[in-house]
C-alpha positions, -999 to 999 in steps of 0.1 A, spaced: 387 124 361 396 104 330 380 74 348 351 93 358 346 101 321 352 67 309 325 54 332 302 81 322 305 72 285 302 35 293 270 41 312 256 65 284 265 39 258 248 11 278 217 31 282 214 41 244 220 3 235 191 -6 260 170 20 246 176 9 211 169 -28 218 137 -18 237 126 2 204 134 -27 182 114 -50 203 84 -24 203 86 -21 165 86 -59 160 57 -61 183 37 -35 165 47 -51 129 34 -85 142 2 -69 155 -3 -52 122 2 -87 102 -24 -104 125 -51 -75 124 -44 -71 87 -47 -109 78 -78 -111 100 -95 -80 80 -84 -97 46 -97 -131 56 -130 -115 67 -134 -104 30 -127 -141 18 -146 -160 43 -177 -137 46 -181 -122 14 -161 -136 -17 -164 -175 -9 -200 -175 -1 -208 -153 -32 -186 -177 -53 -162 -150 -65 -128 -159 -75 -106 -133 -63 -73 -134 -79 -42 -159 -68 -45 -185 -41 -76 -171 -28 -94 -177 -60 -79 -211 -61 -92 -218 -25 -126 -209 -37 -126 -231 -66 -114 -260 -47 -140 -256 -20 -169 -256 -46 -154 -285 -65 -136 -306 -40 -150 -295 -8 -116 -285 6 -116 -259 33 -104 -227 16 -81 -218 46 -64 -253 43 -61 -252 5 -45 -218 9 -20 -229 35 -10 -260 14 -3 -238 -16 13 -209 4 38 -230 24 55 -246 -8 55 -212 -25 71 -194 6 101 -220 6 102 -215 -30 107 -178 -27 133 -186 0 152 -206 -23 153 -180 -50 157 -148 -26 169 -161 5 161 -141 36 139 -117 18 113 -143 26 118 -145 64 94 -150 96 71 -120 87 61 -134 53 58 -167 68 35 -155 95 14 -134 72 7 -164 49 -1 -188 76 -24 -162 96 -45 -154 64 -53 -192 62 -58 -196 99 -82 -166 100 -99 -177 68 -107 -212 83 -119 -197 116 -142 -171 101 -154 -196 76 -162 -221 104 -181 -194 124 -203 -185 94 -201 -220 76 -190 -201 45 -226 -190 39 -219 -152 43 -244 -128 58 -262 -119 25 -288 -136 4 -269 -145 -29 -302 -154 -47 -302 -116 -54 -275 -105 -78 -271 -72 -61 -258 -88 -29 -231 -105 -52 -220 -72 -65 -220 -58 -29 -200 -87 -18 -175 -81 -46 -172 -44 -33 -168 -56 5 -141 -83 -6 -120 -55 -26 -122 -29 3 -115 -55 32 -89 -77 15 -72 -45 -1 -72 -29 34 -61 -59 52 -32 -67 29 -20 -30 28 -16 -31 65 3 -64 63 25 -46 36 29 -17 59 45 -41 84 70 -51 58 54 -85 52 31 -101 26 4 -128 26 23 -150 0 6 -164 -29 12 -154 -67 34 -123 -59 61 -148 -51 56 -166 -85 56 -133 -100 88 -121 -85 104 -153 -96 91 -150 -132 101 -114 -133 137 -124 -124 140 -144 -156 118 -127 -180 117 -90 -194 82 -85 -177 76 -69 -145 62 -81 -114 30 -61 -115 21 -73 -152 31 -110 -144 11 -110 -112 -21 -94 -129 -20 -121 -157 -17 -149 -131 -47 -133 -111 -67 -128 -143 -61 -165 -153 -75 -177 -120 -105 -155 -123 -111 -166 -160 -110 -203 -147 -136 -194 -121 -159 -185 -151 -161 -221 -160 -175 -229 -126 -193 -198 -115 -205 -182 -148 -199 -150 -166 -218 -126 -140 -196 -137 -112 -166 -132 -133 -173 -97 -141 -179 -91 -104 -146 -108 -95 -127 -84 -119 -145 -54 -101 -134 -70 -66 -98 -71 -79 -96 -35 -92 -110 -23 -59 -87 -45 -39 -56 -32 -59 -68 4 -52 -71 -1 -16 -36 -17 -13 -22 15 -28 -42 39 -6 -32 21 26 5 17 18 11 48 2 -15 73 12 -27 62 46 -16 83 76 4 107 52 -1 146 51 -13 152 14 0 183 -2 8 198 -39 40 206 -56 34 234 -78 58 240 -108 54 276 -119 70 291 -152 72 327 -157 94 349 -179 98 378 -158 76 376 -126 90 346 -107 109 371 -80 77 386 -74 57 353 -71 86 342 -48 83 373 -25 45 367 -23 48 328 -15 73 337 13 49 367 26 17 353 22 20 314 23 49 315 48 68 289 27 99 287 6 108 272 -27 135 266 -51 142 285 -82 155 265 -113 165 279 -147 160 260 -182 158 265 -217 123 260 -236 129 234 -265 103 252 -287 115 289 -282 151 280 -271 147 308 -247 160 307 -211 131 304 -186 127 306 -148 109 280 -129 98 280 -93 89 249 -74 68 254 -43 53 226 -20 21 238 -4 -6 221 18 -39 214 0 -58 244 17 -33 269 2 -34 258 -33 -61 281 -42 -44 311 -27 -11 302 -47 -32 300 -80 -45 335 -71 -10 347 -64 5 333 -97 -23 348 -118 -22 383 -102 16 384 -107 16 371 -143 -16 360 -160 5 344 -188 24 321 -164 25 284 -170 19 261 -139 13 225 -134 5 208 -101 13 174 -88 0 153 -59 25 149 -30 18 122 -5 43 131 22 61 163 31 88 162 58 110 188 73 113 226 76 79 241 73 59 210 75 57 179 98 91 172 115 110 140 106 113 131 144 73 135 147 68 114 116 90 86 128 75 85 164 39 85 146 49 56 123 62 36 152 30 41 172 8 32 141 
């Protein structure tokens, strides 16, 4: 019996190990697929919109556009020549953090840019004698590049460029990465002003703004279930509000006790997380229970666990995406 149990445990362990290896391979394939798709989308924004419109998007992309119109160097080639040294510089300072995924992200963005640029001869699809089309290109660049880079970042990678320099600078200065990278990108855009004029520089800043928001949206919000977190302060009616939340909204909450710094009196606070479509009902419950209650509401990007999306379902969904 003991031998049979041991064989059974060994068999189960081997099966679990095989399953883990298979899941790891599938996750890796999905991540690299995201990198390939994301860099293709971003490259479309560069080769089809920003470069033909003479818009210097921030960082290495902007440098590639300037070099194309001043020295005739293919943007994909110039981006690759800049990104590879930056990649090894990142490896020198941060080690394995800059691994294969980051290298592939940087290389694929350059490759896709050259391919799409060759297909369109870097002339784009719009008539750039009309300034409205330049603005349209700025918007398209922001949406495509922001979405593409966001997809790449969800795969645990990035596309190289100035973010590597920003991380190195942040390591040795009191400034954060975001501020340093913004200054670097702004400098590139302002240099482009010398070659492409004030109008295109303004449009380039618009493109950068849209791109930044799209990256945040894809990385943080895309595929998440939005909800609201409400913080409710009431002197006497918190128990009544709590009972109605349970009975009418079918959700729980958490009670806290605190002291108001102005009145120095003890106050009760109820924290409740509800789906967006129940927010109005929660407001009515609070108002009816205590018209003098104080409530503030914050955005909640992901809610997992009891009463909401199960952890297992979210993990499986993330692996599929």
